[in-house]
N, C-alpha and C positions, 0 to 999 in steps of 0.2 A: 504494499500499500503506498501511497506517496507520504514522506516524512514533512514535518513542520520545517519550511525553509526562512532564510532572511528575507525575502522577497513577498512574503505573508505580513501583512500588516498588523502589528500587535491587537489584541484585544482590548478596548478602552475601559469596559467596564468591569469585566470579570476577570478574577482571579485565575490566570492559565496555571500557574505553580500549583495551586491548591487542588485543582481539577487533575493535573498530571499527577500528583502526589497521592491522591485518595486511593485506597486499594479496592480492586474488585471482588465483592463476595461471590462466593457460587450456591449458597445455602440460602432459600430454596431453587434459586435460580440466579442468572448473572446481574447483579444490581451494585450500585455504588452511590454512596451518599458524598456529598461535599457540603460542610456547615463553613458559612461567611465566605461564599463565593463570590459575593458583592459587597463591596468596601462599605463599612457603617457611615463613611465620610459623605457617601452619595445618598444614603437612604432618605432624607429628607426631601431632597429635589426629585430623587427617581418617583417616590410614593405621590409626590403632587402632581407629577408628569403623568401618573398612571390613569389607564382610562376608568371612566365611573361605569361601573356595569349595574346595569337597573334591577336585574333579576337573577336567578340563579341558574347554572348551567353553563355551556361553551358559548363563544361568538368570536366569529372568525375577526381574524387582527384587523383586516382591511376596512371592516366595517364601523371601527370604534376611533375614537378621537383621542389622541394624547400627544404629551409635551416632548421636547426634545432628549431630554435625558432618559426617559422611558425609551423613544426610539433608537436612542444610541444603544441601550440593551440587546433591543431586538435585532438590531444591527449585528451585533457580536454574536448572537445566538445563529442568525443566519450566513454567518460568514463560512467561508474555506477554513478559516484557521481552527474555528470551533469544531467544524466536523472532523477536521485532522486528529484533533484532542479525543473525540469521541472513537473513531477509528482506532487508533493506538489504545486505547483504553480496554476495546472490547474485540482487539485482533479482528478488525472486518473492512472490507473496503465498500463506502458508501459514495464513492465519486459518482456514480450513476444513479443513485437513488434521491429523488425531491425530497424536500422537506415541506411539510405543512404545519401551521402553528395557529393556535388558538389560545384566546384567554379565558380562564374560568373564574366565574364570580361567585356572588353570594350563594349560600346554603340556607333551606328552609326549614330544615330538622325533619322532614316529611320521611315517612318508614321505608319509601322507595328509593331513597337517595343513598349513594356509596355501594351499591350491589356489589358483590364480589365477581370481577369478570378479568379476561385474560388478555383484551385488546383484539383489533382486528387482525386477523391472520395476514393482511396486506400491510401492517407495520412492522418493522424490524428492529428500531432503537426508539424507544420513548424518553424522553428529557423533561422533568418537570422542575420549573423555578418557583419558589415563594415570593409572593408580593404582597401579603399581609403583614401590617405594622406589626401585631402579634397576635396569637392564637393561644389563649390561655386554658383552653379546654382538652380535657383526654380523648373524649370523641371528637369526631371529625378530623383525625389524624390519617393521612394516608397510611394504610398498612401493607406491607408487602406479606403476602399470604402465603402458607403451606398447601392450603386446599382452599375450596370454594366457601369455607368456613369463616366468617370475618374474625371470629375469636381465636383462629388458630394462625396468628401471627408470628412472624421473625423479627420484623423491624416496624418502628413507625416513622413517620415523615410529617414535622409540623410544617404547614405552608406558610412558614414564615419569613419575610424578605431574607435574602442571602443563603437560603437553603436550597439546594440542588438534589433532586434524586433522577438517575437514569438506569434503565434496565432493557436487558434483551427481551422482546417479547417472544413467547413460545408457548406451545399447549398448554404450559402449568404455571405461566407466570401471573397468577392470580394477584389482584390487588384490590382494595376496596375500602371504605371508612363505616363507621357508625353513624348515623346521621346527627348533626348537631347544627342548630341554626348559628349563623354568624357570616360576617364579612370574612371570607376566604377566597381571597385572591391569588390565583396563581396561572402562569404559564406553561401550555403543553406544546413540545415541540415534537415532531416525531419525523423520521426517515421511514420513506414508505417504499412500496416497490414498482409504482408507476406514477406517471404525470396525470394519467386518468383518474387514479385514485385520489391524489392531491388535490384536483379539481374537483371531483365530487364531492371530498369533504368542507371546502371552502362553500360549495353551492348549499350544502346540507346545514351549515352553520348559519350562512347567511338567513335561509330560509327559516330556520329555527328561531332566530332572534327576531325576525319579523312576526313571526306567531306569537313568541313570548310577549309581544308589543300588544296584543289583542286579548281583554280581560279572559272573555270565555274560553279562548283557547289556550291561555295560560294555565287556567284552572285545570282544564283536562290534561295538559302536560305534567303538570305539578302530580297528579294523583294518578296517572297511567303506570301500570306493573313495569318493571324494568327486567331486562334480561340479560345474563353474560354469554361470552363466545359459546358456551357450549349448552346453550340454550335452558340454562336452569334459571328456574325463577329466583329473585332474592326474597327471601323470607324474614327479613329483618330491616 
C-alpha cells in the first residue's frame, strides 16, 4: 500500500502521531480507539462551528451548514493523508475505495435506538469521531459488542470531542448502544466498496433529513422498529 510521503499535506486538526501510535485491538474484531485525537485548544472553536442538528439520526454532510474550523476537521478526514493512516493501521489498500461521511445528531432515548448491528456489507472500514461537548451518561456510549446482545460488550466509546473509534466491518462487527436522550454529536466516515453505494447513502440521508423535517413522518420514523444486518430485530 502507499506510504505516507513528504508530499502529503499534514493534517491540520487531527493528531497524526496519536492515530499512528494507537494499538489495533483484535477482540472481538479489529478496532482501534484514540483519545485526544483533536487538540483541546481547538475545542471551543470547532464545537461553535459544528452543524446544528435539529433531530435525531444521521444527516448528509453536504446538507448541513457549518463554520471553517469544523470544515477543516472534515477536510482532514477526507484527505489522502488520513486515508493512508487508516490503511497502515488495518494493513489494507483503500486507494480505490470511496469515502462517505455523515453527521449524527441527538438521541431521543426511544426503545428502538442503538440497536445492535454489524454495518452494511458494502462498508469496509468505519471511523467515528465524537463532537459532543460532554457525555456524562453511562447509557448512550457506543459499545463494541461480542454478539447481538448490547450487554455483551468489550469496549465503550463516549461520543465526546476528540474521541475516535475505527473498526473493520465484518460479519461479526456488532456494535450499538443503550438508548439515552441527549445531545450526542458525532461524525461517521466510511470507506465503501463502490461509488454507487456512496451516492446511494448520500441520497438516502438527504431524503431521511427531509422526512424528519415533517412532524408526522418524524414520529413514524422515531417509533419504527430497527433491524441489524443479520435481520434481527432489536428488543432493547
